[in-house]
C-alpha positions as CSV (number, residue, x, y, z in Angstrom):
1,M,-3.6,1.0,32.7
2,E,-4.5,4.9,32.4
3,S,-6.7,5.4,35.4
4,D,-3.8,5.1,37.9
5,T,-1.0,6.1,35.5
6,I,0.8,9.6,35.8
7,L,1.8,10.8,32.6
8,H,4.8,13.1,32.1
9,E,4.7,15.9,29.7
10,G,1.2,14.7,28.9
11,D,1.8,11.4,27.2
12,I,4.8,9.9,28.4
13,V,4.7,6.8,31.0
14,L,7.7,7.2,33.3
15,R,9.5,4.0,34.4
16,R,9.4,2.9,38.1
17,K,12.3,3.9,40.3
18,R,13.5,6.6,37.9
19,S,13.7,10.4,39.1
20,A,14.4,11.7,35.5
21,I,14.0,10.8,31.8
22,N,16.9,9.9,30.2
23,C,17.4,7.1,27.5
24,D,20.7,5.6,26.9
25,S,21.6,2.4,25.0
26,S,19.7,0.2,27.6
27,C,16.4,1.7,26.3
28,F,17.2,1.4,22.7
29,W,15.5,-1.4,20.7
30,P,18.4,-3.8,19.4
31,K,19.7,-3.7,15.9
32,S,20.0,-7.1,14.1
33,R,23.0,-8.4,12.0
34,D,21.2,-7.2,8.9
35,G,21.4,-3.7,10.0
36,L,17.5,-3.3,10.7
37,V,16.0,-2.5,14.0
38,S,13.0,-4.9,14.3
39,V,10.3,-3.6,16.9
40,P,7.5,-6.5,17.5
41,V,4.1,-4.8,17.6
42,N,0.5,-6.2,18.2
43,V,-2.2,-3.8,17.3
44,S,-5.5,-4.6,19.2
45,T,-8.5,-5.9,17.4
46,E,-10.6,-3.4,19.2
47,F,-9.5,-0.9,16.5
48,S,-11.5,-0.9,13.4
49,V,-10.1,-2.4,9.9
50,A,-9.8,1.5,8.9
51,E,-8.0,2.4,12.1
52,R,-5.7,-0.6,11.8
53,T,-4.9,0.5,8.2
54,W,-4.1,4.0,9.5
55,I,-1.6,2.7,12.2
56,A,0.0,0.3,9.7
57,E,0.6,3.2,7.3
58,A,1.9,5.4,9.9
59,M,4.5,2.7,11.0
60,Q,5.3,1.8,7.4
61,E,6.8,5.3,7.0
62,F,9.5,4.5,9.6
63,A,10.4,1.4,7.6
64,T,10.6,3.3,4.3
65,L,12.8,6.2,5.6
66,T,14.9,4.6,8.3
67,C,16.3,1.1,9.5
68,V,13.5,0.9,12.1
69,Q,10.7,-1.4,11.2
70,F,7.7,-2.4,13.2
71,I,6.9,-6.0,12.6
72,N,3.9,-8.1,13.6
73,R,4.8,-9.7,17.0
74,T,4.7,-13.6,17.1
75,T,6.5,-14.8,20.2
76,E,9.0,-12.1,21.1
77,T,9.1,-11.3,24.8
78,N,9.9,-7.6,24.1
79,Y,7.1,-5.9,22.3
80,I,4.6,-2.9,21.9
81,S,1.0,-3.3,22.3
82,V,-1.0,-0.6,20.6
83,V,-4.4,-0.4,22.4
84,P,-7.4,2.2,22.3
85,G,-6.8,4.9,24.9
86,K,-8.7,7.6,26.7
87,S,-5.7,9.9,25.5
88,C,-2.8,9.5,23.5
89,W,0.3,8.2,25.6
90,S,3.7,5.9,25.4
91,H,6.4,4.6,27.5
92,F,9.8,6.1,26.9
93,G,12.1,3.9,25.1
94,K,12.2,0.3,25.4
95,I,11.2,-0.9,29.0
96,G,11.1,-4.8,28.4
97,G,8.3,-7.2,28.1
98,M,5.2,-5.9,26.9
99,Q,4.6,-2.0,26.9
100,Q,1.5,-0.4,25.7
101,V,1.1,2.6,23.4
102,G,-2.4,4.2,23.7
103,L,-4.2,5.8,20.7
104,M,-7.5,7.6,21.5
105,K,-9.8,6.7,18.4
106,T,-11.2,10.2,18.3
107,G,-8.0,12.2,18.6
108,C,-5.0,10.0,17.8
109,M,-5.7,8.5,14.5
110,S,-3.7,11.0,12.2
111,K,-0.4,9.6,10.8
112,G,1.7,12.0,12.8
113,A,-0.2,11.6,16.2
114,I,0.5,7.7,15.7
115,Q,4.1,8.4,14.9
116,H,4.6,10.8,17.8
117,E,3.7,8.0,20.3
118,M,5.9,5.5,18.6
119,N,8.8,7.7,18.5
120,H,8.5,8.0,22.4
121,A,8.6,4.4,22.4
122,L,11.8,4.6,20.3
123,G,13.3,6.9,22.9
124,F,12.5,10.3,21.8
125,L,11.3,13.3,23.9
126,H,9.1,16.2,22.9
127,E,11.0,18.7,20.7
128,Q,10.2,21.6,23.0
129,A,11.6,19.8,26.0
130,R,15.4,19.9,24.4
131,S,18.0,21.5,26.6
132,D,18.6,24.2,24.0
133,R,14.8,25.1,23.6
134,D,15.0,28.6,25.0
135,N,16.9,29.6,22.1
136,Y,14.1,28.7,19.8
137,V,10.8,29.0,21.5
138,K,9.6,31.2,24.3
139,I,7.1,29.3,26.7
140,M,4.2,31.6,27.7
141,W,3.7,30.3,31.4
142,E,1.1,32.8,32.1
143,Y,-1.2,31.1,29.5
144,I,-0.7,27.5,30.6
145,M,-3.6,25.8,32.3
146,A,-3.3,25.4,36.1
147,G,-1.6,22.1,37.0
148,E,-0.2,21.5,33.3
149,Q,3.0,23.5,33.8
150,G,4.8,20.3,34.1
151,N,4.3,19.5,30.4
152,F,6.5,22.4,29.6
153,G,9.8,21.3,31.3
154,K,13.0,20.8,29.8
155,V,15.6,18.2,30.1
156,N,19.4,17.8,29.8
157,S,18.8,16.0,26.3
158,N,21.0,14.4,23.7
159,N,20.3,16.5,20.7
160,L,22.4,14.4,18.5
161,G,24.2,17.4,17.1
162,L,21.0,18.1,14.7
163,P,19.1,21.5,14.7
164,Y,16.0,22.4,16.5
165,D,13.1,21.0,14.5
166,Y,9.7,23.3,14.5
167,S,8.3,20.9,12.1
168,S,8.9,17.7,14.2
169,V,5.7,15.4,15.0
170,M,7.4,15.6,18.5
171,H,6.6,19.2,18.8
172,Y,3.7,20.6,20.7
173,G,1.4,23.0,18.9
174,T,1.1,26.7,19.5
175,F,-2.0,26.6,21.8
176,D,-1.5,23.3,23.5
177,F,-2.8,23.4,27.0
178,S,-3.7,27.2,26.8
179,N,-5.9,28.5,29.4
180,T,-7.1,31.4,27.3
181,S,-8.6,31.2,23.9
182,G,-6.2,32.6,21.3
183,K,-3.2,32.7,23.6
184,A,-0.3,30.7,22.5
185,T,1.6,28.7,25.2
186,I,4.6,28.3,22.8
187,V,6.0,31.2,20.7
188,P,8.8,30.4,18.2
189,I,11.7,32.9,18.2
190,P,12.6,35.2,16.7
191,D,9.9,34.7,14.3
192,P,6.6,34.1,16.0
193,S,4.6,33.0,12.7
194,V,6.7,29.9,12.1
195,P,4.2,27.0,12.3
196,I,4.8,24.4,14.9
197,G,3.2,21.1,15.9
198,Q,2.3,19.4,12.7
199,R,0.8,15.8,12.7
200,E,1.1,15.2,8.9
201,G,4.0,12.8,9.2
202,L,7.7,12.6,10.1
203,S,9.7,15.7,9.2
204,N,13.0,15.6,7.5
205,L,14.8,16.2,10.7
206,D,12.7,13.5,12.5
207,V,14.0,11.0,10.1
208,A,17.6,12.3,10.6
209,K,17.3,11.9,14.3
210,I,16.1,8.3,14.2
211,N,18.7,7.2,11.6
212,K,21.5,9.1,13.7
213,L,20.2,7.5,17.1
214,Y,19.9,4.0,15.7
215,S,23.1,4.4,13.4
216,C,21.1,3.6,10.2
217,N,23.1,4.1,7.2
218,Y,20.0,5.6,5.2
219,C,19.8,8.4,2.6
220,S,16.3,9.6,3.3
221,N,14.8,13.0,2.7
222,V,11.3,14.6,3.4
223,L,10.0,17.3,1.3
224,H,7.1,19.0,3.0
225,K,6.5,22.5,1.3
226,P,3.7,23.1,-1.0
227,N,6.3,23.5,-3.7
228,D,10.2,23.2,-3.9
229,T,13.2,21.9,-6.0
230,F,15.5,19.0,-5.1
231,S,18.4,17.1,-6.6
232,S,20.6,14.0,-6.2
233,V,23.4,14.2,-3.9
234,N,26.4,16.4,-5.3
235,Y,24.5,17.6,-8.3
236,P,25.5,19.0,-10.7
237,S,28.9,17.3,-9.8
238,L,29.0,13.5,-10.1
239,Y,26.7,11.6,-7.7
240,P,28.3,9.2,-5.3
241,D,29.0,5.4,-5.7
242,N,26.8,2.9,-3.9
243,S,23.8,5.3,-3.4
244,N,20.4,4.3,-2.3
245,C,18.5,7.5,-1.8
246,L,14.7,8.3,-1.2
247,W,12.8,11.5,-1.3
248,L,9.3,11.5,0.2
249,I,7.3,14.4,-1.2
250,R,4.4,15.0,1.2
251,I,2.6,18.2,0.5
252,P,0.0,19.7,2.8
253,Q,-3.0,18.9,0.6
254,H,-4.1,18.0,-3.0
255,Q,-1.9,16.1,-5.3
256,V,1.8,16.1,-6.2
257,F,2.8,17.3,-9.7
258,L,6.5,16.4,-10.3
259,Q,8.8,17.5,-13.2
260,F,12.4,17.0,-13.9
261,D,14.6,19.9,-14.9
262,A,17.7,17.9,-15.7
263,F,18.4,14.0,-15.8
264,D,21.6,12.3,-16.5
265,L,22.2,8.8,-15.0
266,Q,24.8,6.2,-16.1
267,P,23.1,4.0,-18.6
268,S,23.2,0.2,-18.5
269,P,21.4,-2.7,-19.8
270,D,17.9,-2.7,-18.4
271,C,19.0,0.1,-16.1
272,T,20.4,-2.5,-13.5
273,S,23.2,-0.3,-12.4
274,D,21.8,3.2,-11.7
275,Y,18.3,4.2,-11.9
276,I,15.3,6.2,-10.4
277,R,11.9,4.8,-9.7
278,I,8.8,6.6,-8.6
279,Y,5.9,5.5,-6.6
280,D,2.4,6.7,-6.2
281,G,2.5,6.7,-2.6
282,S,4.7,6.8,0.5
283,S,6.5,3.6,0.4
284,R,8.0,1.0,-2.1
285,N,4.9,-1.0,-1.7
286,S,2.9,1.6,-3.6
287,S,2.0,1.4,-7.2
288,V,4.9,2.3,-9.6
289,L,4.3,5.6,-11.5
290,L,7.7,5.5,-13.3
291,D,9.8,2.3,-13.3
292,K,13.5,1.9,-13.8
293,L,15.1,4.7,-15.8
294,C,18.4,5.6,-16.6
295,G,20.3,7.6,-19.3
296,M,20.4,11.2,-20.3
297,G,17.7,13.4,-21.6
298,S,14.1,14.7,-20.5
299,L,11.7,12.9,-18.4
300,P,7.8,13.3,-18.4
301,S,6.0,15.0,-15.7
302,L,3.9,13.1,-13.3
303,V,0.8,13.5,-11.3
304,A,0.2,11.4,-7.9
305,S,-3.2,10.2,-7.0
306,R,-2.9,12.1,-3.7
307,N,-0.5,14.3,-1.6
308,V,2.4,12.0,-1.5
309,M,5.0,10.5,-3.9
310,L,8.1,8.6,-3.3
311,L,11.3,8.9,-5.5
312,E,14.0,6.1,-5.2
313,F,17.5,6.7,-6.6
314,V,20.0,3.7,-6.9
315,S,23.8,3.8,-8.1
316,D,26.3,1.0,-8.2
317,E,30.0,1.2,-7.4
318,T,30.9,3.4,-10.6
319,T,29.8,6.8,-11.3
320,A,30.0,8.7,-14.5
321,A,27.0,11.1,-14.5
322,T,25.6,14.2,-12.5
323,G,22.3,12.8,-11.4
324,F,19.1,15.0,-11.7
325,Q,17.3,18.0,-10.6
326,A,13.7,18.0,-10.2
327,S,10.7,20.4,-8.9
328,Y,7.2,19.7,-7.4
329,S,4.0,21.6,-6.9
330,Q,0.4,20.8,-6.2
331,V,-2.7,20.4,-8.3
332,K,-6.2,20.2,-7.0
333,C,-7.2,17.3,-9.2
334,G,-5.9,15.1,-12.0
335,S,-3.9,11.9,-12.5
336,T,-1.2,10.0,-14.6
337,L,-3.1,7.8,-17.2
338,M,-1.4,4.7,-18.6
339,G,-4.2,2.6,-20.0
340,T,-4.6,2.0,-23.8
341,S,-7.8,4.2,-23.7
342,G,-9.8,6.0,-21.2
343,V,-12.0,9.0,-20.3
344,I,-11.1,12.3,-18.8
345,T,-13.8,14.4,-17.2
346,S,-13.9,17.8,-15.3
347,P,-14.5,17.4,-11.5
348,D,-18.0,16.3,-10.6
349,Y,-19.0,15.6,-14.1
350,P,-21.7,15.6,-15.4
351,N,-22.7,18.0,-12.6
352,R,-21.2,21.4,-12.5
353,Y,-17.5,21.7,-11.9
354,P,-16.3,23.4,-8.6
355,K,-14.8,26.7,-8.2
356,N,-11.1,27.5,-8.1
357,Q,-9.8,24.4,-9.8
358,D,-6.4,23.7,-11.3
359,C,-6.2,20.0,-12.7
360,F,-3.6,18.2,-14.8
361,W,-4.1,14.8,-16.5
362,I,-1.1,13.3,-18.0
363,I,-1.7,10.6,-20.7
364,S,1.4,8.2,-21.1
365,A,1.5,6.0,-24.1
366,P,4.3,3.5,-24.9
367,A,7.4,4.9,-26.8
368,D,6.1,3.9,-30.1
369,R,2.7,5.3,-30.0
370,K,0.8,8.6,-30.6
371,I,-2.3,9.6,-28.4
372,S,-5.7,10.6,-30.0
373,L,-8.1,12.8,-28.1
374,K,-11.8,13.2,-29.0
375,M,-14.2,15.6,-27.0
376,V,-17.6,14.2,-26.3
377,S,-19.2,17.1,-24.3
378,F,-18.0,20.6,-23.7
379,E,-19.3,23.6,-22.0
380,L,-17.4,26.1,-19.8
381,E,-17.8,29.7,-18.9
382,D,-17.8,31.7,-22.0
383,I,-15.6,34.9,-22.1
384,D,-13.3,36.7,-24.4
385,E,-9.8,35.1,-24.6
386,C,-10.9,32.3,-22.2
387,K,-9.2,34.1,-19.4
388,Y,-11.6,32.6,-16.4
389,D,-12.3,29.0,-17.2
390,Y,-10.4,27.2,-19.7
391,L,-9.1,23.9,-21.1
392,L,-5.8,23.5,-22.8
393,I,-4.3,20.5,-24.5
394,H,-0.4,20.3,-24.4
395,D,1.5,18.1,-26.9
396,G,3.8,16.9,-24.2
397,S,3.8,16.5,-20.5
398,R,4.8,19.8,-19.2
399,P,2.8,23.1,-18.8
400,T,5.4,24.7,-21.0
401,S,4.9,22.1,-23.9
402,P,3.1,23.5,-27.2
403,A,-0.6,23.7,-26.6
404,V,-3.7,24.1,-28.5
405,G,-6.4,26.2,-27.0
406,P,-7.5,27.8,-24.6
407,Y,-11.0,26.6,-25.2
408,C,-14.0,27.8,-23.3
409,G,-17.8,28.3,-23.7
410,T,-19.1,25.8,-26.0
411,M,-16.5,25.8,-28.7
412,Q,-16.3,23.1,-31.3
413,I,-12.9,21.1,-30.3
414,A,-11.3,19.3,-33.3
415,D,-10.0,15.8,-32.7
416,F,-6.3,15.8,-31.6
417,T,-3.4,13.7,-32.2
418,S,-0.2,14.1,-30.4
419,S,3.4,14.3,-32.3
420,E,4.9,12.3,-29.2
421,N,3.6,9.8,-26.8
422,F,2.6,12.1,-23.9
423,V,-0.3,14.6,-23.5
424,L,-0.8,16.9,-20.8
425,V,-4.7,18.0,-20.5
426,E,-5.1,21.2,-18.3
427,F,-8.2,22.6,-16.9
428,H,-8.7,25.7,-15.0
429,S,-11.7,27.2,-13.1
430,D,-11.8,30.6,-11.4
431,V,-13.8,31.8,-8.2
432,S,-17.1,32.8,-9.9
433,W,-19.4,30.9,-12.3
434,V,-19.6,27.3,-13.0
435,F,-20.7,25.0,-15.9
436,P,-21.3,21.5,-16.8
437,G,-17.5,21.1,-17.8
438,F,-16.3,18.4,-20.4
439,M,-15.7,14.7,-21.1
440,L,-13.3,13.7,-23.7
441,N,-12.0,10.2,-24.7
442,Y,-8.4,9.3,-25.3
443,T,-6.8,6.2,-27.1
444,F,-3.3,5.2,-28.1
445,D,-3.0,5.8,-31.9
446,K,-2.0,3.0,-34.2
447,T,0.5,5.1,-35.8
448,V,4.1,4.0,-35.0
449,L,6.4,6.7,-34.1
450,G,10.1,6.7,-35.3
451,Y,11.5,5.0,-32.4
452,S,13.3,1.5,-32.3
453,T,11.8,-1.1,-29.9
454,Q,13.5,-4.2,-28.7
455,A,11.9,-6.9,-26.5
456,M,14.3,-8.8,-24.2
457,G,14.0,-11.1,-20.9
458,L,14.9,-9.8,-17.4
459,H,14.7,-11.5,-14.2
460,G,12.9,-14.4,-15.8
461,G,9.8,-12.0,-16.8
462,T,8.8,-10.7,-20.1
463,P,9.6,-7.0,-19.8
464,E,10.1,-4.7,-22.7
465,S,13.2,-2.4,-23.3
466,Y,12.8,1.0,-25.3
467,T,15.6,3.1,-26.5
468,K,15.2,6.3,-28.3
469,S,17.8,8.5,-29.8
470,T,17.0,11.9,-31.0
471,K,18.2,15.6,-30.9
472,G,21.7,14.6,-29.4
473,F,20.4,12.5,-26.5
474,S,19.7,8.9,-25.7
475,M,17.6,7.4,-23.0
476,H,17.0,3.8,-21.9
477,Y,13.7,2.6,-20.4
478,C,13.1,-0.7,-18.6
479,Q,9.7,-2.1,-17.7
480,E,9.6,-5.1,-15.5
481,K,6.7,-7.7,-15.7
482,D,3.4,-6.4,-14.1
483,H,4.9,-2.8,-13.9
484,K,3.5,0.2,-15.9
485,N,4.6,1.2,-19.1
486,P,8.1,3.1,-19.7
487,F,8.6,6.7,-20.3
488,P,10.4,8.1,-23.2
489,S,11.0,11.9,-23.7
490,P,8.1,13.9,-22.8
């Protein structure tokens, strides 16, 4: 297909007998009665298992955040065939019948690159081809490779009334098609330092544009900064009725660390009316870090296993609460631990730990259990006041929770038992000396805290429900069968 195909703007296959690119309702994929836009896809078996997994994960993000879902093609006449290519390319919108999307194995396997081509197939142009692009970027024609100027045209586009998006997966990069090393072909204005051309995943405005073009009634948000604060709709006023909102946190690297600054959701038995749920990944298919939770009070902090975390918020037809406010940042290592016992070690243990590390391990016990820690091995850089490399043990899940330590050198560390059901183990190393590090064991103590617990059935399973009342607030925690343990106050 590629050998005799002329690509417009580098990766768009023009339809026959069309003199200009313009997608109207005729090239949109149809919406079903259930409100979903189901796009049949066949992924070539010439891709490896790992490559097919990457493609599936990239397409899953559409289904999570929009009403567009890519489904396995069975007998559908109109469908997308994803094949290995000598470059990255796609048709523009739905053309009818089988239409191919080409993905080069050595250059198109990032999530954003895959989504870029699938977005073309949904009917989206390059961002810098928008009709209003000259208000936002300057095209440096003198630095564009000979014969490639056609990749930098603009069209009379439908911009959907949404802002220009430097962060779109549909935007070219700063140096794309440059004829001179270090010379930009696209310069953002008025601030030339603004990053453009990311391929990490759909941007917040990418999601908004898909939802608007396809009339998806979705409340979805993408948070891509290394750290930020966000809140439920209308916070600190009452949140809307009948909400179903998602926040996908996707930081550039490392692992997501999330903490709540305020939490007030309408309580209900088993949190069936209003609740939040948090996933360790980018979709509802990911493992659950925090199951249904409602009520009022403090929530525990959480560490994701990688650079993405998904928060889901649901409300019913009656609202009597203000919602939540949360903040997130990044840590270089750590995890959220929920097993009844386990081991925590410094990175690369028993080898020397790396330089410049900041790690958080959050241990979460059931509502009626304390946590006991026992140090097995410990050797960090030894310096007065432990100001370079150190270990802190927090009696709670937050960096601001009371702590013992800091510990460094070869200090003897006494056994530790928490006063609540959360512990945060914090480790820091600086940019110079490194040492063997540490290993500690944790167990859930048999001592019962002063909480009332009540077991009840839910959805035919055998979940547990925990209620805690203290210091003027109450919180209701619901754990469904096969999900992780509930979280009381940190």
